[in-house]
C-alpha positions as a LaTeX table, in Angstrom:
\begin{tabular}{lrrr}
\hline
Residue & $x$ (\AA) & $y$ (\AA) & $z$ (\AA) \\
\hline
Met1 & 27.95 & $-49.11$ & 62.18 \\
Asp2 & 26.05 & $-52.17$ & 63.07 \\
Ala3 & 24.10 & $-51.24$ & 66.20 \\
Thr4 & 23.38 & $-54.85$ & 67.06 \\
Thr5 & 27.05 & $-55.54$ & 67.61 \\
Ile6 & 28.11 & $-52.39$ & 69.35 \\
Ile7 & 28.17 & $-51.53$ & 73.02 \\
Ile8 & 28.50 & $-47.77$ & 73.64 \\
Ala9 & 29.65 & $-44.72$ & 71.71 \\
Ser10 & 33.22 & $-43.55$ & 71.44 \\
Ser11 & 34.69 & $-40.30$ & 70.17 \\
Ser12 & 34.99 & $-41.59$ & 66.65 \\
Ser13 & 32.57 & $-44.47$ & 66.22 \\
Tyr14 & 28.85 & $-44.51$ & 66.90 \\
Phe15 & 27.88 & $-47.08$ & 69.47 \\
Ala16 & 31.37 & $-48.62$ & 69.37 \\
Pro17 & 32.59 & $-50.70$ & 72.33 \\
Pro18 & 34.29 & $-48.66$ & 75.05 \\
Arg19 & 38.04 & $-48.56$ & 74.80 \\
Leu20 & 39.18 & $-50.40$ & 77.89 \\
Ala21 & 42.74 & $-50.82$ & 79.09 \\
Arg22 & 44.63 & $-51.82$ & 76.01 \\
Pro23 & 45.43 & $-55.52$ & 75.75 \\
Ser24 & 48.80 & $-56.73$ & 74.69 \\
Ser25 & 49.30 & $-55.33$ & 71.22 \\
Pro26 & 48.93 & $-57.63$ & 68.26 \\
Arg27 & 52.21 & $-58.49$ & 66.72 \\
Phe28 & 51.78 & $-56.37$ & 63.65 \\
Pro29 & 51.59 & $-52.63$ & 62.84 \\
Ser30 & 48.98 & $-51.07$ & 63.89 \\
Ser31 & 18.75 & $-45.33$ & 53.86 \\
Val32 & 16.42 & $-44.35$ & 53.35 \\
Arg33 & 16.06 & $-46.08$ & 49.99 \\
Leu34 & 18.46 & $-46.03$ & 47.09 \\
Pro35 & 17.74 & $-46.83$ & 43.46 \\
Ser36 & 19.81 & $-49.24$ & 41.45 \\
Ser37 & 22.44 & $-46.55$ & 40.96 \\
Gly38 & 23.39 & $-46.90$ & 44.61 \\
Ala39 & 21.79 & $-43.92$ & 46.35 \\
Ser40 & 18.82 & $-41.61$ & 46.23 \\
Arg41 & 17.22 & $-38.54$ & 47.63 \\
Ala42 & 16.06 & $-39.18$ & 51.15 \\
Pro43 & 12.54 & $-38.38$ & 52.30 \\
Ser44 & 12.24 & $-35.71$ & 54.96 \\
Val45 & 11.50 & $-36.51$ & 58.58 \\
Ser46 & 8.69 & $-34.66$ & 60.32 \\
Gly47 & 9.98 & $-31.58$ & 62.12 \\
Ile48 & 13.07 & $-31.09$ & 59.96 \\
Ser49 & 13.13 & $-27.69$ & 58.29 \\
Arg50 & 14.07 & $-26.93$ & 54.71 \\
Leu51 & 17.36 & $-25.70$ & 53.31 \\
Asp52 & 18.74 & $-22.79$ & 55.29 \\
Pro53 & 18.65 & $-19.67$ & 53.07 \\
Arg54 & 22.09 & $-18.64$ & 54.24 \\
Leu55 & 23.54 & $-21.46$ & 52.18 \\
Lys56 & 22.19 & $-20.04$ & 48.95 \\
Ser57 & 24.63 & $-17.17$ & 48.73 \\
Pro58 & 27.90 & $-17.79$ & 50.57 \\
Pro59 & 29.91 & $-14.68$ & 51.44 \\
Ser60 & 32.32 & $-13.67$ & 48.70 \\
Thr61 & 34.98 & $-12.33$ & 51.04 \\
Pro62 & 35.49 & $-14.47$ & 54.14 \\
Arg63 & 36.68 & $-12.60$ & 57.19 \\
Ser64 & 39.91 & $-13.51$ & 58.88 \\
Leu65 & 39.18 & $-16.15$ & 61.48 \\
Arg66 & 41.18 & $-16.74$ & 64.59 \\
Val67 & 40.51 & $-19.64$ & 66.92 \\
Arg68 & 41.71 & $-20.49$ & 70.39 \\
Ala69 & 44.03 & $-23.44$ & 70.11 \\
Leu70 & 46.81 & $-25.30$ & 71.80 \\
Ser71 & 50.33 & $-24.93$ & 70.47 \\
Val72 & 52.43 & $-27.93$ & 69.55 \\
Ala73 & 53.99 & $-27.67$ & 73.00 \\
Gly74 & 50.54 & $-27.77$ & 74.54 \\
Ala75 & 50.37 & $-24.23$ & 75.89 \\
Arg76 & 46.77 & $-23.12$ & 76.31 \\
Gly77 & 45.36 & $-19.81$ & 75.23 \\
Glu78 & 47.56 & $-19.17$ & 72.23 \\
Glu79 & 45.81 & $-17.93$ & 69.10 \\
Met80 & 46.38 & $-19.55$ & 65.74 \\
Ala81 & 45.32 & $-17.92$ & 62.49 \\
Val82 & 43.21 & $-20.27$ & 60.39 \\
Ser83 & 45.24 & $-19.28$ & 57.36 \\
Ser84 & 47.72 & $-16.61$ & 56.48 \\
Thr85 & 45.15 & $-14.67$ & 54.46 \\
Gly86 & 41.96 & $-15.59$ & 56.32 \\
Ala87 & 40.52 & $-16.97$ & 53.09 \\
Val88 & 39.27 & $-20.52$ & 52.74 \\
Gly89 & 40.77 & $-22.56$ & 49.91 \\
Gln90 & 38.72 & $-24.52$ & 47.40 \\
Asn91 & 39.85 & $-27.85$ & 48.86 \\
Asp92 & 39.87 & $-26.92$ & 52.54 \\
Leu93 & 38.13 & $-29.36$ & 54.88 \\
Leu94 & 36.37 & $-28.97$ & 58.24 \\
Ile95 & 36.14 & $-32.12$ & 60.37 \\
Val96 & 33.55 & $-31.96$ & 63.13 \\
Gly97 & 34.72 & $-34.57$ & 65.63 \\
Pro98 & 38.32 & $-35.36$ & 64.59 \\
Gly99 & 38.71 & $-38.61$ & 66.51 \\
Val100 & 40.19 & $-41.83$ & 65.14 \\
Leu101 & 38.10 & $-41.79$ & 61.96 \\
Gly102 & 38.30 & $-38.03$ & 61.48 \\
Arg103 & 42.08 & $-38.03$ & 61.74 \\
Leu104 & 42.36 & $-40.79$ & 59.14 \\
Val105 & 40.08 & $-38.77$ & 56.87 \\
Ala106 & 42.39 & $-35.79$ & 57.36 \\
Glu107 & 45.44 & $-37.85$ & 56.46 \\
Arg108 & 43.81 & $-39.24$ & 53.32 \\
Trp109 & 42.39 & $-35.84$ & 52.29 \\
Arg110 & 45.78 & $-34.16$ & 52.59 \\
Glu111 & 47.39 & $-36.89$ & 50.46 \\
Glu112 & 44.94 & $-36.11$ & 47.66 \\
His113 & 44.74 & $-32.32$ & 48.08 \\
Ser114 & 48.21 & $-30.88$ & 48.41 \\
Gly115 & 48.29 & $-27.45$ & 50.03 \\
Cys116 & 44.83 & $-27.65$ & 51.56 \\
Gln117 & 44.02 & $-26.54$ & 55.09 \\
Ile118 & 42.25 & $-28.96$ & 57.43 \\
Tyr119 & 40.30 & $-27.79$ & 60.46 \\
Gly120 & 39.04 & $-29.84$ & 63.40 \\
Gln121 & 36.14 & $-28.81$ & 65.63 \\
Thr122 & 35.97 & $-30.40$ & 69.07 \\
Val123 & 33.81 & $-30.22$ & 72.21 \\
Thr124 & 36.83 & $-29.65$ & 74.49 \\
Ser125 & 40.41 & $-28.51$ & 73.98 \\
Asp126 & 41.83 & $-31.67$ & 75.59 \\
His127 & 43.38 & $-32.97$ & 72.37 \\
His128 & 44.11 & $-29.74$ & 70.53 \\
Asp129 & 47.86 & $-30.18$ & 70.91 \\
Glu130 & 47.61 & $-33.57$ & 69.20 \\
Leu131 & 45.62 & $-32.06$ & 66.34 \\
Val132 & 48.17 & $-29.29$ & 65.83 \\
Lys133 & 50.94 & $-31.88$ & 65.59 \\
Leu134 & 48.89 & $-33.64$ & 62.90 \\
Gly135 & 48.54 & $-30.42$ & 60.94 \\
Ile136 & 44.87 & $-29.99$ & 61.86 \\
Ile137 & 43.82 & $-26.49$ & 62.93 \\
Pro138 & 41.66 & $-26.93$ & 66.04 \\
Ser139 & 38.71 & $-24.93$ & 67.30 \\
Leu140 & 36.03 & $-25.38$ & 69.93 \\
Lys141 & 32.40 & $-26.11$ & 69.23 \\
Gly142 & 30.49 & $-22.84$ & 69.45 \\
Thr143 & 33.36 & $-20.65$ & 68.23 \\
Lys144 & 31.77 & $-17.71$ & 66.42 \\
Thr145 & 32.87 & $-17.25$ & 62.83 \\
Asp146 & 31.47 & $-16.08$ & 59.52 \\
Gln147 & 33.75 & $-18.45$ & 57.65 \\
Arg148 & 32.36 & $-21.43$ & 55.78 \\
Phe149 & 34.04 & $-24.33$ & 54.08 \\
Pro150 & 33.67 & $-26.17$ & 50.74 \\
Tyr151 & 34.08 & $-29.57$ & 52.40 \\
Val152 & 32.67 & $-30.55$ & 55.78 \\
Ile153 & 32.53 & $-34.01$ & 57.34 \\
Phe154 & 30.67 & $-34.70$ & 60.58 \\
Cys155 & 32.26 & $-37.56$ & 62.57 \\
Ala156 & 31.14 & $-36.68$ & 66.12 \\
Pro157 & 29.12 & $-39.30$ & 68.04 \\
Pro158 & 25.67 & $-38.64$ & 69.52 \\
Ser159 & 26.81 & $-39.54$ & 73.03 \\
Arg160 & 28.11 & $-36.11$ & 74.06 \\
Thr161 & 25.15 & $-33.92$ & 73.17 \\
Ser162 & 21.48 & $-33.55$ & 74.05 \\
Asp163 & 20.60 & $-32.26$ & 70.57 \\
Tyr164 & 22.41 & $-34.30$ & 67.95 \\
Pro165 & 20.30 & $-33.16$ & 64.97 \\
Gly166 & 20.84 & $-29.58$ & 66.16 \\
Asp167 & 24.60 & $-30.08$ & 66.21 \\
Val168 & 24.46 & $-31.51$ & 62.70 \\
Arg169 & 22.47 & $-28.46$ & 61.60 \\
Leu170 & 25.14 & $-26.14$ & 63.03 \\
Ala171 & 27.80 & $-28.09$ & 61.14 \\
Ala172 & 25.76 & $-27.74$ & 57.95 \\
Leu173 & 25.81 & $-23.97$ & 58.44 \\
Ser174 & 29.62 & $-24.18$ & 58.27 \\
Trp175 & 29.32 & $-25.55$ & 54.72 \\
Asn176 & 29.32 & $-23.04$ & 51.87 \\
Gly177 & 27.23 & $-25.30$ & 49.65 \\
Glu178 & 30.02 & $-26.06$ & 47.19 \\
Gly179 & 32.13 & $-29.25$ & 47.43 \\
Ser180 & 30.51 & $-31.74$ & 49.85 \\
Phe181 & 28.95 & $-32.11$ & 53.27 \\
Leu182 & 29.14 & $-35.69$ & 54.58 \\
Phe183 & 27.64 & $-37.16$ & 57.75 \\
Thr184 & 29.08 & $-40.43$ & 59.11 \\
Ser185 & 26.07 & $-42.31$ & 60.43 \\
Ser186 & 25.44 & $-45.92$ & 61.44 \\
Ser187 & 23.91 & $-48.96$ & 59.80 \\
Ala188 & 21.68 & $-49.25$ & 62.89 \\
Pro189 & 18.60 & $-47.70$ & 61.18 \\
Tyr190 & 18.23 & $-50.60$ & 58.73 \\
Asp191 & 15.18 & $-52.51$ & 59.95 \\
Cys192 & 16.51 & $-56.06$ & 60.07 \\
Asn193 & 17.22 & $-58.22$ & 63.13 \\
Asp194 & 16.89 & $-61.82$ & 61.91 \\
Asn195 & 20.36 & $-62.26$ & 60.39 \\
Gly196 & 18.78 & $-61.53$ & 57.01 \\
Asn197 & 20.22 & $-59.74$ & 53.99 \\
Cys198 & 20.28 & $-55.95$ & 53.93 \\
Asp199 & 21.56 & $-53.41$ & 51.40 \\
Glu200 & 21.17 & $-49.77$ & 50.41 \\
Asp201 & 17.54 & $-50.35$ & 49.37 \\
Ser202 & 16.43 & $-51.96$ & 52.63 \\
Pro203 & 13.78 & $-50.18$ & 54.73 \\
Val204 & 14.71 & $-48.33$ & 57.90 \\
Val205 & 13.24 & $-48.43$ & 61.39 \\
Pro206 & 10.13 & $-46.21$ & 61.52 \\
Ile207 & 10.48 & $-42.95$ & 63.43 \\
Gly208 & 9.08 & $-43.38$ & 66.93 \\
Arg209 & 10.01 & $-47.04$ & 67.44 \\
Ser210 & 13.45 & $-46.51$ & 68.95 \\
Pro211 & 15.01 & $-43.36$ & 70.46 \\
Arg212 & 18.41 & $-44.70$ & 69.41 \\
Thr213 & 17.59 & $-44.84$ & 65.71 \\
Asp214 & 15.34 & $-41.76$ & 65.87 \\
Val215 & 18.37 & $-39.63$ & 66.74 \\
Leu216 & 20.31 & $-40.91$ & 63.74 \\
Leu217 & 17.45 & $-40.68$ & 61.27 \\
Lys218 & 16.59 & $-37.13$ & 62.30 \\
Ala219 & 20.25 & $-36.13$ & 61.99 \\
Glu220 & 20.41 & $-37.75$ & 58.55 \\
Ala221 & 17.30 & $-35.84$ & 57.51 \\
Val222 & 18.96 & $-32.56$ & 58.46 \\
Val223 & 21.94 & $-33.47$ & 56.28 \\
Thr224 & 19.91 & $-34.38$ & 53.22 \\
Glu225 & 17.68 & $-31.29$ & 53.59 \\
Phe226 & 20.85 & $-29.19$ & 53.33 \\
Gly227 & 21.98 & $-31.15$ & 50.27 \\
Gly228 & 24.61 & $-33.13$ & 52.15 \\
Ser229 & 25.18 & $-36.88$ & 51.94 \\
Val230 & 25.21 & $-39.69$ & 54.49 \\
Ile231 & 27.41 & $-42.75$ & 54.86 \\
Arg232 & 25.98 & $-45.45$ & 57.11 \\
Leu233 & 28.94 & $-47.32$ & 58.55 \\
Ala234 & 29.11 & $-50.88$ & 59.84 \\
Gly235 & 31.16 & $-51.72$ & 62.94 \\
Leu236 & 34.49 & $-49.89$ & 62.85 \\
Tyr237 & 37.64 & $-51.72$ & 63.88 \\
Gln238 & 41.41 & $-51.72$ & 63.85 \\
Ala239 & 43.97 & $-53.80$ & 65.74 \\
Asp240 & 43.15 & $-52.45$ & 69.20 \\
Arg241 & 39.63 & $-51.09$ & 68.68 \\
Gly242 & 36.34 & $-52.73$ & 67.86 \\
Ala243 & 34.08 & $-55.52$ & 69.04 \\
His244 & 36.85 & $-58.13$ & 69.05 \\
Ser245 & 39.02 & $-56.00$ & 71.35 \\
Tyr246 & 36.15 & $-55.42$ & 73.77 \\
Trp247 & 35.28 & $-59.11$ & 73.90 \\
Leu248 & 38.92 & $-60.05$ & 74.51 \\
Gln249 & 38.99 & $-57.72$ & 77.48 \\
Lys250 & 35.76 & $-59.15$ & 78.89 \\
Gly251 & 36.76 & $-62.78$ & 78.42 \\
Thr252 & 33.19 & $-64.02$ & 78.72 \\
Val253 & 30.28 & $-62.10$ & 77.19 \\
Glu254 & 26.59 & $-62.77$ & 77.85 \\
Val255 & 25.33 & $-62.45$ & 74.28 \\
Arg256 & 24.49 & $-65.10$ & 71.70 \\
Pro257 & 27.36 & $-66.33$ & 69.49 \\
Asp258 & 25.30 & $-66.66$ & 66.29 \\
His259 & 24.40 & $-62.97$ & 66.03 \\
Ile260 & 25.66 & $-61.62$ & 62.67 \\
Leu261 & 27.71 & $-58.44$ & 62.67 \\
Asn262 & 29.23 & $-56.35$ & 59.91 \\
Leu263 & 32.60 & $-54.66$ & 59.88 \\
Ile264 & 34.68 & $-52.05$ & 58.12 \\
His265 & 38.25 & $-51.10$ & 58.96 \\
Tyr266 & 38.80 & $-47.50$ & 60.07 \\
Glu267 & 41.13 & $-46.90$ & 57.12 \\
Asp268 & 38.52 & $-48.17$ & 54.68 \\
Ala269 & 35.79 & $-46.05$ & 56.27 \\
Ala270 & 38.07 & $-43.04$ & 55.83 \\
Ser271 & 38.92 & $-43.83$ & 52.20 \\
Leu272 & 35.25 & $-44.37$ & 51.34 \\
Ser273 & 34.30 & $-41.10$ & 53.04 \\
Val274 & 36.92 & $-39.21$ & 51.03 \\
Ala275 & 35.82 & $-40.90$ & 47.79 \\
Ile276 & 32.21 & $-39.86$ & 48.41 \\
Met277 & 33.16 & $-36.26$ & 49.22 \\
Lys278 & 35.18 & $-35.99$ & 46.03 \\
Lys279 & 32.08 & $-36.89$ & 44.00 \\
Lys280 & 30.31 & $-33.70$ & 45.21 \\
Leu281 & 26.97 & $-35.48$ & 45.33 \\
Arg282 & 23.80 & $-34.08$ & 46.87 \\
Ser283 & 21.29 & $-35.61$ & 49.31 \\
Arg284 & 22.50 & $-39.19$ & 48.94 \\
Ile285 & 22.75 & $-42.07$ & 51.39 \\
Phe286 & 25.49 & $-44.69$ & 51.07 \\
Leu287 & 26.51 & $-47.80$ & 52.98 \\
Gly288 & 30.00 & $-48.63$ & 54.27 \\
Cys289 & 30.88 & $-52.27$ & 55.03 \\
Asp290 & 33.32 & $-54.94$ & 53.90 \\
Asn291 & 30.63 & $-57.29$ & 52.47 \\
His292 & 31.85 & $-60.14$ & 54.69 \\
Pro293 & 29.35 & $-60.45$ & 57.55 \\
Leu294 & 30.42 & $-62.76$ & 60.37 \\
Ser295 & 28.84 & $-64.24$ & 63.45 \\
Arg296 & 30.28 & $-63.15$ & 66.77 \\
Gln297 & 31.73 & $-66.61$ & 67.19 \\
Glu298 & 33.38 & $-66.48$ & 63.76 \\
Val299 & 35.01 & $-63.16$ & 64.65 \\
Met300 & 36.57 & $-64.57$ & 67.79 \\
Asp301 & 37.58 & $-67.79$ & 66.03 \\
Ile302 & 39.50 & $-65.65$ & 63.53 \\
Val303 & 41.13 & $-63.74$ & 66.39 \\
Glu304 & 42.30 & $-66.99$ & 67.98 \\
Lys305 & 43.46 & $-68.45$ & 64.67 \\
Ser306 & 45.56 & $-65.37$ & 63.92 \\
Gly307 & 47.74 & $-65.88$ & 66.99 \\
Lys308 & 48.29 & $-62.13$ & 67.14 \\
Phe309 & 46.63 & $-61.51$ & 70.51 \\
Ser310 & 47.95 & $-62.67$ & 73.88 \\
Lys311 & 44.62 & $-62.64$ & 75.72 \\
Lys312 & 42.29 & $-65.62$ & 75.33 \\
Phe313 & 38.55 & $-65.29$ & 74.80 \\
Glu314 & 36.45 & $-67.68$ & 76.88 \\
Gly315 & 33.13 & $-67.53$ & 75.06 \\
Phe316 & 29.62 & $-66.18$ & 74.55 \\
Thr317 & 26.96 & $-67.35$ & 76.99 \\
Gly318 & 23.76 & $-65.58$ & 75.85 \\
Thr319 & 20.82 & $-67.22$ & 74.08 \\
Asn320 & 17.93 & $-64.75$ & 73.85 \\
Asp321 & 19.30 & $-61.43$ & 72.55 \\
Pro322 & 18.38 & $-60.23$ & 69.03 \\
Leu323 & 20.03 & $-61.46$ & 65.86 \\
Gly324 & 21.73 & $-59.14$ & 63.38 \\
Lys325 & 21.81 & $-58.45$ & 59.65 \\
Lys326 & 24.02 & $-59.22$ & 56.64 \\
Leu327 & 25.02 & $-55.98$ & 54.94 \\
Asn328 & 26.02 & $-55.64$ & 51.30 \\
Asn329 & 27.10 & $-52.32$ & 49.75 \\
Ser330 & 27.67 & $-53.37$ & 46.15 \\
Lys331 & 25.61 & $-50.44$ & 44.85 \\
Thr332 & 27.70 & $-47.94$ & 46.81 \\
Arg333 & 30.91 & $-49.50$ & 45.51 \\
Ala334 & 29.72 & $-49.40$ & 41.91 \\
Glu335 & 28.63 & $-45.75$ & 42.02 \\
Ile336 & 31.61 & $-44.42$ & 43.98 \\
Gly337 & 34.22 & $-46.65$ & 42.34 \\
Trp338 & 35.61 & $-47.84$ & 45.66 \\
Glu339 & 37.02 & $-51.07$ & 47.06 \\
Pro340 & 38.34 & $-51.65$ & 50.60 \\
Lys341 & 41.99 & $-52.13$ & 51.48 \\
Tyr342 & 40.89 & $-54.86$ & 53.89 \\
Pro343 & 38.15 & $-56.90$ & 52.15 \\
Ser344 & 37.44 & $-58.87$ & 55.32 \\
Phe345 & 38.39 & $-59.19$ & 58.98 \\
Ser346 & 40.27 & $-62.36$ & 58.05 \\
His347 & 42.37 & $-60.47$ & 55.50 \\
Phe348 & 43.21 & $-57.84$ & 58.08 \\
Leu349 & 44.48 & $-60.48$ & 60.53 \\
Gly350 & 46.30 & $-62.39$ & 57.79 \\
Val351 & 44.31 & $-65.63$ & 58.01 \\
Ala352 & 42.17 & $-65.37$ & 54.87 \\
Glu353 & 41.96 & $-68.60$ & 52.91 \\
\hline
\end{tabular}
């Protein structure tokens, strides 16, 4: 996600704008450096330990795991068996932080892996009933288990923990070292703030310059040390979520209109995440964006042109805040064999020329 365009973290998007009272709904349905191949091994960050030895020899006979979960009716305290046999299947997936993005990943994963089990680990049990209805087996962070999974994706934001790299490490210990471990990060670490071009090979902010990017880079280093991969996502959006929705709610925003931001639809972020996991790659860093960077003003001009939103945006009034960057993930697309469903924000709103 593009940190220069985001406001605060949400449950499914790093540094995404807060979800305010929903406006009238639109009238439509809802790297570290890479070589020319599109990704590379990432250098370690000081203080990050090496591969945990427990990953080298996963247990051959997983124990039956039972987690505290909410029933479909929402009754607390009922126990749900993770599976009828207690064994983990070869395509089973654990989602750490099954928010908006995580749930879309679950939907896409199930479409491509019939019969798999999908698990969702959360900080609280507030939404466990929703997860059960979606066919996701919920559990609480910190639940003790010996069971590990062939596929793990970490979608939780850094806003609800004091030790984000530590939480990522715990998630890595839930991976059995087989299929894939993927961490959904942000495009914030790319060291560019002059509206210049930026791709998978661009340098990142040095450790120590910014606590905000330090947290992400240290978490990424944990992932790559374990052999997992990273996807750095631009600003996530859908009809009622994202920068455009936040700005519509505010009406007037005191930031400069010429700042460049980068976007990717939630569905496309999910499909790219699934495509990367299916490749079973190791210690790679990829970039997720739609390759159509826009200024803030251009985003809101598209919103107005679409005629799909009832609220009217008044304007941007800032002049001195930082500029952004223009992301391009052509290398990621070529290596993964992926293209977005929504190639631009304009296409999503139906006003592409």
